[in-house]
C-alpha positions as CSV (number, residue, x, y, z in Angstrom):
1,X,-59.0,-26.2,-33.5
2,X,-58.0,-22.8,-32.3
3,X,-55.7,-22.0,-29.4
4,X,-56.5,-19.5,-26.6
5,X,-54.5,-17.2,-24.5
6,X,-54.9,-16.7,-20.7
7,X,-56.2,-13.3,-19.7
8,X,-57.6,-11.2,-16.9
9,X,-61.3,-11.4,-16.0
10,X,-61.1,-8.3,-13.8
11,X,-62.4,-6.1,-16.7
12,X,-66.0,-6.1,-18.1
13,X,-66.8,-8.1,-21.2
14,X,-68.9,-6.9,-24.0
15,X,-70.9,-9.8,-25.5
16,X,-72.5,-9.5,-28.9
17,X,-75.2,-12.1,-29.8
18,X,-75.5,-11.4,-33.5
19,X,-78.0,-14.0,-34.4
20,X,-81.2,-14.5,-32.4
21,X,-81.4,-17.5,-30.1
22,X,-84.4,-19.8,-30.6
23,X,-87.1,-19.5,-28.0
24,X,-86.8,-21.7,-25.0
25,X,-89.4,-24.5,-25.2
26,X,-92.2,-24.5,-22.6
27,X,-91.2,-26.2,-19.3
28,X,-93.3,-27.6,-16.5
29,X,-90.9,-26.0,-14.1
30,X,-91.8,-22.5,-12.7
31,X,-89.9,-20.1,-15.0
32,X,-87.4,-17.8,-13.3
33,X,-88.2,-14.1,-13.6
34,X,-86.3,-12.4,-16.3
35,X,-85.1,-9.7,-13.9
36,X,-83.3,-12.2,-11.7
37,X,-81.4,-13.6,-14.7
38,X,-80.1,-10.2,-15.6
39,X,-79.2,-9.6,-12.0
40,X,-77.0,-12.6,-12.1
41,X,-75.3,-11.4,-15.2
42,X,-74.6,-8.0,-13.6
43,X,-72.8,-9.8,-10.7
44,X,-70.6,-11.4,-13.4
45,X,-69.6,-7.9,-14.6
46,X,-70.7,-8.6,-18.2
47,X,-72.2,-5.9,-20.4
48,X,-74.6,-7.9,-22.6
49,X,-76.3,-6.8,-25.8
50,X,-79.0,-9.3,-26.5
51,X,-81.5,-9.8,-29.3
52,X,-83.6,-12.2,-27.2
53,X,-83.6,-11.5,-23.4
54,X,-84.7,-15.0,-22.6
55,X,-81.4,-16.4,-24.0
56,X,-79.8,-15.5,-20.7
57,X,-82.2,-17.4,-18.5
58,X,-80.8,-20.6,-17.0
59,X,-82.9,-22.7,-14.5
60,X,-81.4,-22.3,-11.1
61,X,-80.5,-26.0,-10.5
62,X,-78.7,-26.3,-13.8
63,X,-76.8,-23.0,-13.2
64,X,-75.7,-24.3,-9.8
65,X,-74.5,-27.6,-11.3
66,X,-72.7,-25.8,-14.0
67,X,-71.0,-23.6,-11.5
68,X,-69.9,-26.5,-9.4
69,X,-68.4,-28.3,-12.4
70,X,-66.6,-25.1,-13.5
71,X,-65.2,-24.6,-10.0
72,X,-63.9,-28.2,-10.0
73,X,-62.4,-27.7,-13.5
74,X,-60.6,-24.5,-12.3
75,X,-59.2,-26.3,-9.3
76,X,-57.9,-29.2,-11.4
77,X,-56.3,-26.7,-13.8
78,X,-54.7,-24.9,-10.9
79,X,-53.2,-28.1,-9.6
80,X,-51.9,-28.9,-13.1
81,X,-50.3,-25.5,-13.4
82,X,-48.7,-25.6,-10.0
83,X,-47.1,-29.0,-10.6
84,X,-46.2,-28.5,-14.2
85,X,-42.7,-28.9,-15.6
86,X,-43.8,-28.1,-19.1
87,X,-46.1,-25.2,-19.3
88,X,-46.8,-25.8,-23.0
89,X,-48.0,-29.3,-22.4
90,X,-50.1,-28.2,-19.4
91,X,-51.7,-25.4,-21.4
92,X,-52.7,-28.0,-24.1
93,X,-54.3,-30.2,-21.5
94,X,-56.1,-27.2,-20.0
95,X,-57.4,-26.3,-23.5
96,X,-58.7,-29.8,-24.0
97,X,-60.6,-29.5,-20.7
98,X,-62.1,-26.1,-21.6
99,X,-63.2,-27.3,-25.0
100,X,-64.8,-30.4,-23.5
101,X,-66.5,-28.5,-20.6
102,X,-68.0,-25.8,-22.9
103,X,-68.9,-28.4,-25.6
104,X,-67.1,-26.5,-28.4
105,X,-66.0,-28.0,-31.7
106,X,-62.5,-26.6,-31.3
107,X,-60.3,-24.2,-29.4
108,X,-57.0,-22.4,-29.8
109,X,-54.6,-20.6,-27.5
110,X,-52.9,-17.5,-29.0
111,X,-49.9,-15.8,-27.4
112,X,-48.6,-12.3,-28.3
113,X,-45.2,-12.4,-29.9
114,X,-42.4,-10.1,-28.8
115,X,-43.3,-7.5,-31.4
116,X,-46.7,-7.1,-29.9
117,X,-48.3,-7.0,-33.3
118,X,-48.9,-10.7,-34.0
119,X,-50.8,-13.5,-32.2
120,X,-49.2,-17.0,-32.6
121,X,-51.3,-20.1,-32.1
122,X,-49.3,-22.2,-29.6
123,X,-52.0,-24.8,-28.8
124,X,-54.9,-26.2,-30.8
125,X,-57.7,-28.6,-30.1
126,X,-60.3,-29.9,-32.6
127,X,-60.8,-31.4,-36.0
128,X,-58.4,-28.9,-37.6
129,X,-54.9,-28.2,-36.1
130,X,-54.0,-24.5,-36.6
131,X,-51.0,-24.6,-34.3
132,X,-48.3,-22.3,-35.7
133,X,-50.7,-19.9,-37.5
134,X,-50.1,-16.2,-37.0
135,X,-52.9,-13.7,-36.9
136,X,-52.3,-9.9,-36.9
137,X,-53.4,-8.5,-33.6
138,X,-55.4,-5.7,-35.4
139,X,-57.4,-8.3,-37.3
140,X,-60.1,-10.8,-36.4
141,X,-62.3,-11.3,-33.4
142,X,-59.5,-12.8,-31.3
143,X,-57.4,-9.7,-32.0
144,X,-60.2,-7.4,-31.0
145,X,-60.6,-9.3,-27.8
146,X,-56.9,-8.9,-27.0
147,X,-56.8,-5.2,-28.0
148,X,-59.9,-4.3,-25.9
149,X,-59.2,-6.6,-23.0
150,X,-62.9,-7.7,-23.2
151,X,-64.5,-11.1,-23.9
152,X,-66.2,-11.6,-27.2
153,X,-69.3,-13.7,-27.9
154,X,-70.3,-13.7,-31.6
155,X,-73.3,-15.9,-32.4
156,X,-72.9,-15.6,-36.2
157,X,-69.5,-14.7,-37.6
158,X,-71.0,-13.8,-41.0
159,X,-72.5,-10.7,-39.5
160,X,-69.2,-9.5,-37.9
161,X,-67.1,-7.5,-40.4
162,X,-64.0,-8.1,-38.4
163,X,-64.1,-11.9,-38.7
164,X,-60.8,-13.1,-40.1
165,X,-61.7,-15.6,-42.8
166,X,-58.1,-16.4,-43.8
167,X,-57.9,-19.2,-41.3
168,X,-61.0,-20.9,-42.6
169,X,-59.8,-20.5,-46.2
170,X,-56.5,-22.1,-45.3
171,X,-57.9,-25.0,-43.3
172,X,-61.3,-25.6,-45.0
173,X,-63.0,-25.4,-41.6
174,X,-66.3,-23.5,-41.4
175,X,-66.6,-21.2,-38.4
176,X,-70.1,-20.3,-37.3
177,X,-69.7,-18.8,-33.8
178,X,-66.8,-17.7,-31.7
179,X,-66.2,-17.3,-28.0
180,X,-63.0,-15.4,-27.1
181,X,-61.5,-14.4,-23.7
182,X,-58.3,-12.3,-23.4
183,X,-55.4,-13.4,-21.2
184,X,-53.7,-10.6,-19.3
185,X,-52.1,-10.0,-15.9
186,X,-52.4,-6.4,-14.7
187,X,-51.5,-4.3,-17.7
188,X,-49.5,-7.0,-19.4
189,X,-51.3,-8.5,-22.4
190,X,-50.5,-12.1,-23.1
191,X,-53.0,-13.3,-25.7
192,X,-56.4,-15.0,-25.8
193,X,-58.3,-18.3,-25.7
194,X,-60.8,-18.7,-28.5
195,X,-63.5,-21.4,-28.9
196,X,-65.5,-22.1,-32.0
197,X,-68.8,-23.6,-32.9
198,X,-70.9,-24.7,-29.9
199,X,-71.9,-28.4,-30.3
200,X,-75.1,-30.1,-29.2
201,X,-78.7,-29.3,-29.6
202,X,-78.3,-25.6,-28.9
203,X,-75.4,-24.4,-31.2
204,X,-75.0,-21.0,-29.4
205,X,-72.5,-20.0,-26.7
206,X,-74.1,-18.3,-23.7
207,X,-72.9,-15.4,-21.5
208,X,-72.4,-18.0,-18.8
209,X,-70.0,-19.9,-21.2
210,X,-68.1,-16.6,-21.6
211,X,-67.9,-16.1,-17.8
212,X,-66.4,-19.5,-17.4
213,X,-64.0,-19.1,-20.2
214,X,-62.8,-15.8,-18.8
215,X,-62.1,-17.4,-15.4
216,X,-60.1,-20.2,-17.1
217,X,-58.2,-17.7,-19.2
218,X,-57.2,-15.8,-16.1
219,X,-55.9,-19.0,-14.5
220,X,-53.9,-19.8,-17.6
221,X,-52.5,-16.2,-17.7
222,X,-51.2,-16.5,-14.2
223,X,-49.6,-19.9,-15.0
224,X,-47.9,-18.4,-18.1
225,X,-46.5,-15.4,-16.1
226,X,-45.3,-17.8,-13.3
227,X,-43.6,-20.0,-15.9
228,X,-41.9,-17.1,-17.5
229,X,-40.7,-15.8,-14.1
230,X,-39.4,-19.3,-13.2
231,X,-37.6,-19.5,-16.5
232,X,-36.1,-16.1,-15.9
233,X,-34.8,-17.2,-12.5
234,X,-33.3,-20.3,-13.9
235,X,-31.5,-18.2,-16.6
236,X,-30.4,-15.7,-13.9
237,X,-28.9,-18.5,-11.8
238,X,-27.2,-20.0,-14.9
239,X,-25.6,-16.6,-15.7
240,X,-24.5,-16.2,-12.1
241,X,-22.8,-19.6,-12.1
242,X,-21.1,-18.8,-15.4
243,X,-19.9,-15.5,-14.0
244,X,-18.5,-17.2,-10.9
245,X,-16.8,-19.7,-13.1
246,X,-15.4,-17.0,-15.4
247,X,-14.2,-15.1,-12.3
248,X,-12.5,-18.2,-11.0
249,X,-10.8,-18.7,-14.4
250,X,-9.6,-15.1,-14.4
251,X,-8.2,-15.3,-10.9
252,X,-6.2,-18.4,-12.0
253,X,-4.7,-16.4,-14.9
254,X,-3.2,-13.8,-12.5
255,X,0.2,-14.7,-11.3
256,X,0.6,-16.2,-7.8
257,X,2.0,-13.9,-5.1
258,X,5.8,-13.7,-5.7
259,X,8.5,-14.7,-3.2
260,X,9.8,-12.1,-0.8
261,X,12.1,-9.6,-2.5
262,X,10.8,-10.4,-6.0
263,X,11.1,-7.1,-8.0
264,X,7.7,-7.2,-9.7
265,X,4.3,-7.1,-7.8
266,X,0.8,-6.4,-8.9
267,X,-2.8,-6.0,-7.6
268,X,-6.2,-6.2,-9.4
269,X,-9.5,-5.1,-7.9
270,X,-12.4,-5.9,-10.2
271,X,-15.4,-3.5,-10.3
272,X,-17.7,-6.5,-11.0
273,X,-17.6,-10.2,-10.7
274,X,-15.4,-10.5,-13.8
275,X,-12.7,-8.1,-14.8
276,X,-11.4,-6.7,-18.1
277,X,-8.0,-5.8,-16.5
278,X,-5.1,-8.2,-16.2
279,X,-1.4,-8.4,-15.4
280,X,1.2,-11.0,-15.5
281,X,5.0,-11.6,-14.9
282,X,7.3,-14.5,-15.0
283,X,11.0,-15.3,-15.0
284,X,12.8,-16.4,-18.1
285,X,15.6,-19.0,-18.1
286,X,18.3,-16.3,-18.2
287,X,16.9,-14.5,-15.0
288,X,15.2,-11.7,-16.8
289,X,11.5,-11.0,-15.9
290,X,8.8,-10.4,-18.5
291,X,5.8,-8.4,-17.3
292,X,2.6,-6.8,-18.6
293,X,-0.5,-4.9,-17.7
294,X,-3.5,-4.8,-20.0
295,X,-7.0,-3.3,-20.1
296,X,-9.8,-4.6,-22.4
297,X,-12.3,-2.0,-23.7
298,X,-15.8,-2.6,-22.4
299,X,-17.2,-4.6,-19.5
300,X,-19.0,-7.9,-18.9
301,X,-18.5,-11.4,-20.3
302,X,-17.2,-10.2,-23.7
303,X,-14.4,-8.2,-22.1
304,X,-13.7,-11.0,-19.7
305,X,-13.3,-13.5,-22.6
306,X,-11.0,-11.2,-24.5
307,X,-9.0,-10.6,-21.4
308,X,-8.5,-14.3,-20.9
309,X,-7.4,-14.8,-24.5
310,X,-5.0,-11.9,-24.4
311,X,-3.5,-12.9,-21.1
312,X,-3.0,-16.5,-22.4
313,X,-1.4,-15.2,-25.6
314,X,1.1,-13.1,-23.6
315,X,2.2,-16.0,-21.4
316,X,2.4,-18.5,-24.3
317,X,4.2,-16.3,-26.8
318,X,6.3,-14.5,-24.2
319,X,8.2,-17.7,-23.5
320,X,9.8,-17.5,-26.9
321,X,9.4,-13.9,-28.0
322,X,11.5,-11.8,-25.5
323,X,11.4,-8.4,-27.2
324,X,8.3,-6.5,-25.9
325,X,7.7,-4.7,-29.2
326,X,7.8,-8.0,-31.2
327,X,5.6,-9.7,-28.6
328,X,2.9,-7.0,-28.8
329,X,3.0,-7.1,-32.6
330,X,2.3,-10.9,-32.5
331,X,-0.6,-10.4,-30.0
332,X,-2.0,-7.5,-32.0
333,X,-2.2,-9.6,-35.1
334,X,-4.0,-12.4,-33.3
335,X,-6.5,-10.1,-31.6
336,X,-7.2,-8.1,-34.8
337,X,-8.0,-11.4,-36.6
338,X,-10.5,-12.7,-34.2
339,X,-11.7,-10.0,-31.8
340,X,-15.4,-8.8,-31.8
341,X,-15.8,-5.6,-33.8
342,X,-15.3,-2.5,-31.6
343,X,-13.3,-4.3,-28.9
344,X,-9.6,-3.6,-28.3
345,X,-6.9,-4.0,-25.7
346,X,-4.5,-1.4,-24.3
347,X,-1.3,-2.9,-22.9
348,X,2.2,-2.2,-21.6
349,X,4.6,-5.1,-21.9
350,X,8.2,-5.0,-20.7
351,X,11.2,-7.0,-19.7
352,X,13.4,-6.3,-16.6
353,X,17.0,-7.2,-16.2
354,X,17.4,-7.4,-12.4
355,X,21.2,-7.4,-12.6
356,X,21.3,-4.0,-14.3
357,X,17.9,-2.5,-13.4
358,X,17.2,-1.8,-17.0
359,X,13.7,-2.1,-18.4
360,X,12.8,-2.3,-22.1
361,X,9.1,-1.8,-22.8
362,X,6.4,-1.1,-25.4
363,X,3.1,0.7,-24.9
364,X,0.1,0.0,-27.1
365,X,-2.4,2.8,-26.3
366,X,-2.2,2.4,-22.6
367,X,-2.0,4.9,-19.7
368,X,1.5,6.4,-19.6
369,X,3.7,4.3,-17.2
370,X,5.4,6.3,-14.4
371,X,9.0,6.1,-13.3
372,X,9.3,7.2,-9.7
373,X,12.9,8.0,-9.3
374,X,14.8,7.7,-6.0
375,X,14.9,11.5,-5.7
376,X,11.1,11.7,-5.6
377,X,10.4,12.9,-9.2
378,X,8.1,11.2,-11.7
379,X,8.6,10.7,-15.4
380,X,5.7,9.6,-17.7
381,X,6.0,7.6,-20.9
382,X,3.0,8.2,-23.2
383,X,1.9,5.6,-25.7
384,X,3.3,5.8,-29.2
385,X,1.2,3.0,-30.8
386,X,-2.6,2.5,-30.9
387,X,-4.3,-0.2,-28.8
388,X,-4.2,-3.8,-29.9
389,X,-6.9,-5.2,-32.2
390,X,-8.0,-1.9,-33.7
391,X,-6.4,-2.4,-37.1
392,X,-4.8,-5.4,-38.7
393,X,-1.0,-5.1,-38.5
394,X,1.9,-7.2,-39.4
395,X,3.1,-9.7,-36.8
396,X,6.6,-9.1,-38.3
397,X,6.7,-5.3,-37.6
398,X,7.6,-4.7,-33.9
399,X,6.0,-1.9,-31.9
400,X,8.2,1.0,-30.8
401,X,10.2,0.3,-27.7
402,X,11.7,2.5,-25.0
403,X,14.5,1.7,-22.4
404,X,14.8,3.1,-18.9
405,X,17.2,2.5,-16.0
406,X,15.5,2.2,-12.6
407,X,18.6,3.4,-10.6
408,X,16.8,2.5,-7.4
409,X,13.5,3.9,-8.6
410,X,10.2,2.1,-9.3
411,X,8.4,1.7,-12.6
412,X,4.5,1.8,-12.2
413,X,1.9,0.8,-14.7
414,X,-1.8,1.4,-13.9
415,X,-5.1,0.9,-15.7
416,X,-7.4,3.9,-16.3
417,X,-9.7,2.6,-13.6
418,X,-7.1,3.9,-11.2
419,X,-6.6,7.5,-12.5
420,X,-10.3,7.8,-13.3
421,X,-11.4,6.2,-10.1
422,X,-13.3,8.3,-7.5
423,X,-11.9,9.2,-4.1
424,X,-14.0,9.6,-0.9
425,X,-14.9,13.1,-1.9
426,X,-16.2,12.0,-5.3
427,X,-13.4,13.6,-7.3
428,X,-11.3,11.5,-9.7
429,X,-8.0,10.4,-8.3
430,X,-6.1,11.6,-11.4
431,X,-2.4,11.3,-12.2
432,X,-1.4,13.9,-9.6
433,X,-3.4,12.2,-6.9
434,X,-1.8,8.9,-7.8
435,X,1.7,10.4,-7.6
436,X,0.9,11.9,-4.2
437,X,-0.1,8.5,-2.8
438,X,3.0,6.8,-4.3
439,X,5.3,9.6,-3.0
440,X,3.8,9.3,0.5
441,X,4.0,5.5,0.5
442,X,7.4,5.3,-1.2
443,X,9.1,3.9,1.9
444,X,6.6,1.1,2.3
445,X,7.2,-2.4,0.8
446,X,6.1,-2.5,-2.9
447,X,2.9,-4.6,-2.3
448,X,1.8,-2.1,0.4
449,X,2.2,0.8,-1.9
450,X,-0.2,-0.8,-4.4
451,X,-2.7,-1.5,-1.6
452,X,-2.4,2.1,-0.6
453,X,-3.5,3.2,-4.0
454,X,-6.5,0.8,-4.3
455,X,-7.6,1.5,-0.8
456,X,-8.2,5.1,-1.7
457,X,-10.5,4.0,-4.5
458,X,-12.5,1.5,-2.4
459,X,-12.7,3.6,0.8
460,X,-15.8,5.6,-0.2
461,X,-19.5,4.5,-0.3
462,X,-19.5,4.4,-4.1
463,X,-18.6,1.1,-5.8
464,X,-15.8,1.0,-8.3
465,X,-17.0,2.2,-11.7
466,X,-14.1,0.4,-13.4
467,X,-11.5,-2.3,-12.7
468,X,-8.4,-1.0,-10.8
469,X,-5.0,-2.6,-11.5
470,X,-1.5,-1.5,-10.5
471,X,1.9,-3.1,-11.3
472,X,5.2,-2.1,-9.8
473,X,8.7,-3.0,-11.0
474,X,11.2,-2.2,-8.3
475,X,14.9,-1.3,-8.9
476,X,17.7,-3.0,-7.0
477,X,18.3,-0.3,-4.4
478,X,14.7,0.6,-4.0
479,X,14.3,-1.4,-0.8
480,X,12.2,-0.5,2.2
481,X,13.7,2.0,4.4
482,X,11.5,2.6,7.4
483,X,11.3,6.2,8.7
484,X,11.4,6.1,12.5
485,X,8.2,7.5,14.0
486,X,6.4,8.1,10.7
487,X,3.3,6.4,9.5
488,X,4.9,5.6,6.2
489,X,7.6,3.6,8.0
490,X,5.2,0.9,9.3
491,X,5.4,-2.2,7.3
492,X,1.8,-3.0,8.1
493,X,-0.9,-1.8,10.4
494,X,-0.8,-3.1,14.0
495,X,-2.8,-6.2,14.5
496,X,-5.0,-6.5,17.5
497,X,-6.3,-9.9,18.7
498,X,-10.0,-9.5,19.6
499,X,-10.8,-13.0,20.8
500,X,-9.4,-16.6,21.0
501,X,-11.5,-19.6,21.6
502,X,-11.1,-23.4,21.3
503,X,-14.0,-25.9,20.9
504,X,-14.2,-29.7,20.3
505,X,-14.6,-30.8,16.7
506,X,-18.4,-31.3,17.1
507,X,-20.9,-29.7,14.7
508,X,-23.1,-28.7,17.7
509,X,-20.2,-26.6,19.1
510,X,-19.8,-24.5,16.0
511,X,-22.7,-22.2,17.1
512,X,-20.3,-20.7,19.7
513,X,-17.7,-19.9,16.9
514,X,-20.4,-18.4,14.7
515,X,-21.5,-16.1,17.6
516,X,-17.9,-15.1,18.4
517,X,-17.2,-14.2,14.7
518,X,-20.5,-12.3,14.3
519,X,-19.9,-10.2,17.4
520,X,-16.3,-9.5,16.6
521,X,-17.2,-8.4,13.0
522,X,-20.0,-6.1,14.0
523,X,-18.0,-4.5,16.9
524,X,-15.1,-3.9,14.4
525,X,-17.4,-1.9,12.1
526,X,-18.5,-4.5,9.6
527,X,-21.9,-4.0,8.0
528,X,-24.4,-6.8,8.6
529,X,-23.9,-8.3,5.1
530,X,-20.1,-8.5,5.5
531,X,-20.4,-10.0,9.0
532,X,-22.9,-12.6,7.7
533,X,-20.5,-13.5,4.8
534,X,-17.6,-14.0,7.2
535,X,-19.7,-16.1,9.6
536,X,-20.8,-18.3,6.7
537,X,-17.2,-18.7,5.4
538,X,-15.9,-19.6,8.9
539,X,-18.7,-22.1,9.4
540,X,-17.9,-23.8,6.0
541,X,-14.2,-24.0,6.9
542,X,-15.0,-25.5,10.3
543,X,-17.3,-28.1,8.7
544,X,-14.5,-29.1,6.4
545,X,-12.1,-29.5,9.4
546,X,-14.6,-31.8,11.1
547,X,-15.3,-33.9,8.0
548,X,-11.9,-34.0,6.3
549,X,-9.3,-33.3,9.0
550,X,-10.8,-35.2,11.9
551,X,-13.0,-37.5,9.8
552,X,-15.9,-36.9,12.2
553,X,-13.9,-37.6,15.4
554,X,-15.5,-35.4,18.1
555,X,-12.4,-35.5,20.4
556,X,-10.4,-33.1,18.1
557,X,-9.9,-29.4,18.8
558,X,-10.6,-26.4,16.6
559,X,-8.9,-23.2,17.7
560,X,-10.2,-19.8,16.4
561,X,-8.8,-16.3,16.8
562,X,-10.1,-13.1,15.4
563,X,-7.7,-10.1,14.7
564,X,-8.4,-6.5,13.7
565,X,-5.7,-5.2,11.4
566,X,-6.2,-1.8,9.7
567,X,-9.2,-2.1,7.4
568,X,-9.2,-5.9,7.6
569,X,-10.7,-8.5,9.9
570,X,-8.6,-11.6,10.1
571,X,-9.8,-15.0,11.3
572,X,-7.2,-17.8,12.0
573,X,-8.5,-21.3,12.2
574,X,-6.3,-24.1,13.4
575,X,-6.7,-27.8,13.8
576,X,-4.4,-30.4,15.4
577,X,-5.0,-33.2,13.0
578,X,-2.2,-34.6,10.8
579,X,-1.1,-31.9,8.3
580,X,-2.8,-32.0,4.9
581,X,-1.2,-31.4,1.5
582,X,-2.7,-27.9,0.9
583,X,-1.7,-28.1,-2.8
584,X,-4.4,-30.7,-3.2
585,X,-7.1,-28.5,-1.8
586,X,-8.4,-26.9,-5.0
587,X,-11.8,-25.7,-6.1
588,X,-13.7,-28.2,-8.2
589,X,-15.0,-27.2,-11.6
590,X,-18.3,-25.5,-11.1
591,X,-19.7,-27.3,-14.1
592,X,-19.2,-30.6,-12.4
593,X,-22.7,-31.0,-11.0
594,X,-22.5,-33.5,-8.1
595,X,-23.0,-33.2,-4.4
596,X,-20.3,-31.6,-2.2
597,X,-16.9,-30.3,-3.1
598,X,-17.8,-26.7,-3.6
599,X,-16.7,-25.4,-0.1
600,X,-13.5,-23.9,-1.4
601,X,-15.5,-21.9,-4.0
602,X,-17.8,-20.7,-1.3
603,X,-15.1,-19.6,1.2
604,X,-13.2,-17.7,-1.6
605,X,-16.4,-16.0,-2.7
606,X,-17.3,-14.9,0.8
607,X,-13.8,-13.5,1.8
608,X,-11.3,-11.2,0.3
609,X,-8.5,-13.7,0.8
610,X,-8.2,-17.2,2.0
611,X,-4.8,-18.9,2.3
612,X,-3.1,-21.7,4.2
613,X,-0.2,-20.6,6.4
614,X,3.0,-22.7,7.1
615,X,2.5,-25.6,9.5
616,X,2.6,-24.1,13.0
617,X,4.7,-25.5,15.8
618,X,3.0,-28.6,17.2
619,X,1.6,-29.6,13.8
620,X,-1.9,-29.3,12.4
621,X,-3.2,-26.9,9.7
622,X,-3.6,-23.1,9.9
623,X,-6.1,-21.3,7.7
624,X,-6.2,-17.5,7.3
625,X,-9.4,-15.8,6.2
626,X,-9.3,-12.0,5.5
627,X,-12.5,-9.9,5.2
628,X,-12.4,-6.2,4.4
629,X,-14.4,-4.2,6.9
630,X,-17.2,-2.4,5.1
C-alpha cells in the first residue's frame, strides 16, 4: 500500500510500542532469560521503549531461522540492484519482497523531492495503491522517521498524535500499526520505507522486524545513490559528446587557411571546448574580400549556438549585401528578433579592395580595430554603434561606416579576450602590450604575427579566461622583409629532427613507435598528459595506415620522424601505399552511433593540428601532427 525509502541503519532507532502486546502463551520449551533478549537488542543498536518486556523475546531457533532468511533476502536484493537497468522497477520488486518477508498488509517507498519538504510515494504494494501521493516531511510518522533518521515502530497509530490520517481518508484504508525505516547515505536523506498492519495471528510488528527493515532500507538507499551517480555519468558523457560535436561544427565554420600571399588571415584560440568568438573572410566575384570578427557575450553552449547562427548569417547575407553597414544592419535585425534575452554580439565587418588597399568597415560595439601603418604608428577606430541584438533596429538603416587606406600597413581586429588576456606575469596584455607585440613582429609573415600574439596569452600556467581571436588585413606593400641577424626576421623557428624510424606495417611493431614518441615528447619538455595524448594520436594514425592504406598487408613500411620546432612538437608519418584522396578523409558525424570511423575525431581532439601534406617524392601519403609543448 505504502512505499518506502532506503535509508541508513548506522544510527540508533527509537521504537515505540504504544499498545501492549498479548502475553506469550506457555511453551514446553525452556524459556530464554529476559536479559539475553535485551542483550540481543542492544547489539542491534535499537533503543526500545516497551510496555511488555516479554514482547522482545524470540526463541533462539526461530531467531536464527529468521536471520538466515533475512540474509538471503538481502543478498537477493543486492543482486537485483547490481544488475538493474531500471532502478524504479527493481525498487518495486524489493518492496514486494520486504512486505512478503515481514508479513505486512502493505508497504510504500517514499523519496524526498528536490525541495526537501515533501515525500513522494514512488512505489506501493498492497490492497491500496498510493503511488504518487505526497506527504509533507514535517507530518506523519514516516516524516518523523526521515527527520530524525531513526526507525519507527508504532503498535497503535490511534495513540500517536503525529499519525497522518489524510492518506486513510483519501483511500478508505484503515491503518492500525506502522513500521518505518529511513533511507539515507552518510548525511544525505533520501526518504523512507514504511510498512503497515502486520498480518497473521500476531498483528504487531517486532523490534526484530524493524532491524530487518532498516537493513533492507540501507541496501535500497545505496542502490538509489548508485543509480543517480550512474545517471549523472551518462548525462555527463552526453554533454561531453555534444560539446565535441559543437566544437567540430564551430571549427567547420571558420575559414580554411588561405593560399600563400592572401591578404587576410585569422586565428582563434578557444578558452573552452566551444568558443563564442568567430571570424570569416571570402572573396567576392569582383575580387574584393569580405571579412569579419565577432564575439558573443557569455560562454558555454548558448554562446556557441549564437556564434554559429551569426557566422552563418554573415556568410549567407554577405554574398549579396556588400556594404558592411547594411550587412550588419540585416544581421542585427535577425539576432534581435530571435536571440535569448541578455545575449548580444559585438562585430567588426569590412570589405577590402586589394587593388587599391582601401578598407570600408563598420563596428558594432566591438574592440577598436588598429591600423598599424608602415611607419610604425597605430590608429584606433572606436565603435560608433551598440552591439548586435541589444535593441530591435531596422534592417533598412545601415550602420555607420568608415574608410581607411592601408598604404602598406596592416589592419588588425581582435576580441576582448586578447587585450584582457593575462601574460606570464599575471597582468592583462592591454592595448599597449598588443601594440608592442605587433610592432616587434611587424616584419614576420602575417600568420606568424597572429601566433606571436596568442602565444603570449597561452605561455603562462593559467588557462585562458576568454577566447582569443585575431584577424589581420594586410596592405599590398606590407610584405615580409626579413631583417638580417634579427629574431624578428626569422620566418619560423628552426626545426630540429629528434628521431627517425621505420617499421613494418604490423600492429605488434607499433609499440616501438609509441615508445619513440613518448620519449621524444618528455625529453622536449612535454608534460605527461600532453605526451600521452600525442602517443595516442600517433597510434591511432598508424592503425589507420595499417587498416586503410595497406589493408592489413604486413610487408608495407611506416616511417616516423619527430621534430622539435619552437614551442611545438611535430610528428611526420609516411606510408608508401598508393596515395589516397585526402579530401575524402573527413570526420564522421558523432551522432552516427556505429562501430569505427571516429579516428579522425580522436586525432584532431588529441593534437593542436593535423593535416595531410602534398604527396612526397616516391609516392605515398604524408601526415603532419602538431602538438603544443606544455
